[in-house]
C-alpha positions in Angstrom: 45.7 -14.6 15.4 45.1 -11.1 13.9 45.6 -7.9 15.9 41.9 -7.3 15.7 41.1 -10.7 17.3 43.6 -10.0 20.1 42.0 -6.6 20.9 38.5 -8.1 20.8 39.5 -10.9 23.2 41.3 -8.4 25.5 38.2 -6.2 25.7 36.0 -9.2 26.3 38.2 -10.3 29.1 38.3 -6.8 30.6 34.5 -6.5 30.6 34.0 -9.8 32.4 36.6 -9.1 35.0 36.4 -5.4 35.7 32.9 -4.2 34.9 30.6 -4.3 38.0 27.1 -5.6 37.6 25.7 -2.5 39.4 27.4 0.2 37.4 24.2 1.5 36.0 20.7 1.9 37.5 17.5 2.5 35.6 15.1 5.1 37.0 11.8 3.3 37.6 9.9 6.5 36.9 11.4 8.0 33.7 13.5 5.1 32.5 16.7 7.1 32.4 19.9 5.1 32.8 22.0 6.6 35.6 25.4 5.9 37.0 24.8 4.2 40.3 27.5 6.2 42.0 26.1 9.5 40.7 22.6 8.4 41.7 23.6 7.6 45.2 25.7 10.8 45.5 22.4 12.6 44.6 20.7 11.0 47.7 19.2 8.3 45.4 17.1 10.9 43.7 16.9 10.8 39.9 18.4 14.1 38.5 16.1 14.1 35.5 12.6 13.5 37.0 13.3 13.9 40.8 12.0 10.3 41.5 13.0 9.5 45.1 14.4 6.0 45.2 14.0 3.7 48.2 17.0 3.7 50.5 18.1 1.5 53.4 18.0 2.3 57.1 21.7 2.6 57.2 21.8 5.2 54.4 18.8 7.1 56.0 20.6 7.4 59.3 23.7 8.8 57.5 21.6 11.3 55.5 19.6 12.7 58.4 21.7 12.4 61.6 24.9 14.3 62.4 28.1 12.2 62.5 28.6 10.3 65.7 25.1 8.8 66.1 24.5 5.5 67.9 22.4 2.7 66.5 20.2 1.3 69.3 19.9 -2.4 69.9 16.8 -4.1 68.5 14.6 -5.6 71.3 14.4 -9.4 71.2 11.0 -11.0 70.7 9.8 -14.5 70.3 10.4 -15.7 66.8 7.7 -17.5 64.8 5.2 -17.6 67.8 2.5 -19.2 65.6 4.9 -21.8 64.1 3.8 -20.3 60.7 4.8 -22.0 57.5 3.7 -21.3 53.9 6.1 -22.5 51.2 8.9 -21.9 53.8 9.1 -21.7 57.5 8.7 -18.2 58.8 12.0 -18.7 60.8 13.8 -19.4 57.6 12.4 -16.3 55.9 13.7 -14.3 58.9 17.1 -15.8 58.6 17.2 -15.0 54.8 16.1 -11.4 55.5 18.8 -11.0 58.2 21.5 -12.4 56.0 20.7 -9.7 53.3 20.3 -6.7 55.7 22.6 -5.1 58.3 19.9 -4.9 61.1 17.9 -7.8 62.6 14.4 -6.6 61.7 12.4 -4.0 59.7 12.6 -1.1 62.2 15.8 0.2 63.7 16.4 3.2 65.9 19.4 5.5 66.3 20.1 8.2 68.8 22.0 11.4 67.8 21.6 14.9 66.8 20.1 16.7 63.7 22.0 20.0 63.2 22.6 20.0 67.0 19.1 19.0 68.1 18.9 15.8 70.0 16.6 13.2 68.5 15.8 9.5 68.3 15.3 8.4 64.7 13.5 5.2 63.8 13.7 3.9 60.2 11.7 1.1 58.6 13.6 -0.6 55.9 11.4 -1.9 53.0 14.2 -4.3 52.0 13.5 -6.3 55.2 10.4 -8.3 54.3 8.7 -5.3 52.8 9.1 -3.3 56.1 6.2 -5.4 57.5 5.0 -4.7 61.0 5.5 -7.6 63.4 6.2 -7.9 67.1 9.8 -6.8 66.6 8.7 -3.7 64.9 6.2 -2.9 67.6 8.8 -3.5 70.3 11.4 -1.4 68.5 8.9 1.5 68.1 8.2 1.5 71.9 11.9 1.3 72.7 12.5 4.3 70.5 9.8 6.2 72.3 11.2 5.3 75.7 14.7 6.4 74.6 13.3 9.7 73.5 11.4 10.2 76.8 14.6 9.3 78.7 16.6 11.8 76.7 13.9 14.4 76.7 14.0 14.7 72.9 11.8 14.2 69.9 11.1 10.9 68.2 11.1 10.8 64.4 10.0 7.8 62.4 10.6 7.1 58.7 7.8 4.7 57.6 8.1 2.3 54.8 5.9 -0.8 54.9 3.6 -3.1 53.0 1.5 -3.4 56.2 1.2 -6.0 58.9 3.4 -9.1 58.8 1.0 -11.9 57.9 3.2 -14.6 59.4 2.4 -13.3 62.9 -1.4 -13.0 62.4 -3.3 -11.2 65.2 0.0 -10.6 67.1 1.0 -8.3 64.3 -2.3 -6.4 64.4 -1.9 -5.9 68.1 1.1 -3.7 67.4 -1.3 -1.0 66.0 -2.8 -0.1 69.5 0.5 -0.8 71.2 2.3 1.8 69.1 -0.6 4.2 69.3 -0.4 4.2 73.1 3.4 4.9 72.8 2.7 8.0 70.8 0.3 9.2 73.5 3.2 8.8 76.1 5.3 11.1 74.0 2.5 13.6 73.9 2.0 13.4 77.7 5.8 14.1 78.1 5.4 17.1 75.9 7.9 15.8 73.3 7.6 16.1 69.5 6.6 13.1 67.4 7.4 13.6 63.7 6.5 11.2 60.9 8.3 11.0 57.5 6.2 9.0 55.1 8.3 7.3 52.5 7.5 5.1 49.6 5.5 2.9 50.2 3.6 3.3 53.5 0.5 1.2 53.5 -1.7 -1.1 55.5 -1.7 -1.3 59.3 1.3 1.0 59.6 -0.8 3.8 57.9 -3.7 2.9 60.1 -1.6 3.4 63.3 1.6 5.3 64.1 2.2 6.6 60.5 -0.7 9.0 60.7 -0.4 10.2 64.3 2.5 12.7 64.1 2.5 16.2 65.4 3.9 16.9 61.9 3.3 14.7 58.9 6.0 15.0 56.3 6.1 13.0 53.0 8.8 12.5 50.4 7.8 13.5 46.9 5.8 10.8 45.0 5.6 8.4 48.0 2.7 5.9 47.8 0.7 6.3 51.0 -2.6 4.5 51.8 -4.4 1.8 53.6 -6.0 -0.5 51.1 -4.6 -0.8 47.5 -6.0 1.4 44.8 -7.5 -1.4 42.8 -9.4 -2.7 45.9 -10.8 0.8 46.6 -11.8 1.3 43.0 -13.5 -2.1 42.8 -15.3 -1.4 46.1 -16.7 2.1 45.3 -17.0 1.3 41.6 -15.6 4.6 40.5 -12.4 5.6 38.7 -10.0 7.2 41.1 -8.4 10.5 40.3 -4.8 10.8 38.9 -2.2 10.7 41.6 -4.5 9.2 44.2 -2.6 7.9 47.3 0.5 9.8 46.3 2.2 12.3 48.6 1.2 15.4 46.6 -2.5 14.3 46.5 -2.6 13.7 50.2 -1.0 17.1 50.8 -3.6 18.8 48.7 -6.3 17.1 50.7 -5.0 17.8 54.1 -3.6 14.4 55.1 0.0 15.5 55.0 1.4 18.8 56.3 4.3 19.1 53.9 6.0 17.3 51.0 9.8 17.8 51.4 12.6 16.9 48.9 15.2 14.6 50.4 17.9 17.2 50.1 15.9 19.6 52.3 14.8 17.0 54.8 17.5 17.3 57.4 17.2 21.1 57.5 13.4 20.9 57.8 13.6 18.4 60.7 16.1 20.6 62.5 13.8 23.6 62.1 10.8 21.6 63.3 12.7 20.3 66.4 13.7 23.8 67.2 10.1 24.9 67.2 8.6 21.9 69.0 11.2 20.7 71.6 10.8 21.7 75.2 13.3 24.5 76.0 13.4 23.6 79.7 14.6 20.1 78.8 17.7 21.4 77.1 
């Protein structure tokens, strides 16, 4: 065997053994190939086009909360109450989603501080069945509100959802008024409720707690809406403007208070909590 063949075989073996499959990531917006490690170090924001990638609940907690936060237990609810089945049993879909995610459902709460300000932070994870809103999400939202009231601090929710969870039918839709009532309890207690709209926030989540914040923040470029753009366009029979249902468009039209880059989000939240929290509760 020639020396060139030996080198070629050695390199081939090295690539198979030591090169991870996720070394690179392609930006879905500009197509730039990025080192995954550098992309994650930049808060999962593309350094070229500023596209904000989707991140997990675990990463979101670490980015926003100070060190030492506590993840709250997810309330238990009846699983597959309608005995729903499509190509798979709903219970099997839940098992698969739980096997691929660190938390038992799409919404998880954590209690901690944001630059010293106490807060309960709820995060919807789009990786868990598209962040869909079912009974577990509704119960977790209410539990987060109750924790905030008990601690006399604000409740912050990061929304990311494709809408209601169809496998739970009307029980999923009932979470809309349920969570709306919970936000009124926060208001009655004089505590701040801040919404961070991330990509994507759609459907019944948008039609309920995602649009009821004292302050509405959106991440740049986030898709935010109720019905899909194609459905709206076919209904009104008009071409929709560029950027329709994106964070910047909603900000320009008064639906969102501010669009905040991910690197500035923690500082902005701390500032807002300082403005809104009850001083006598400290």
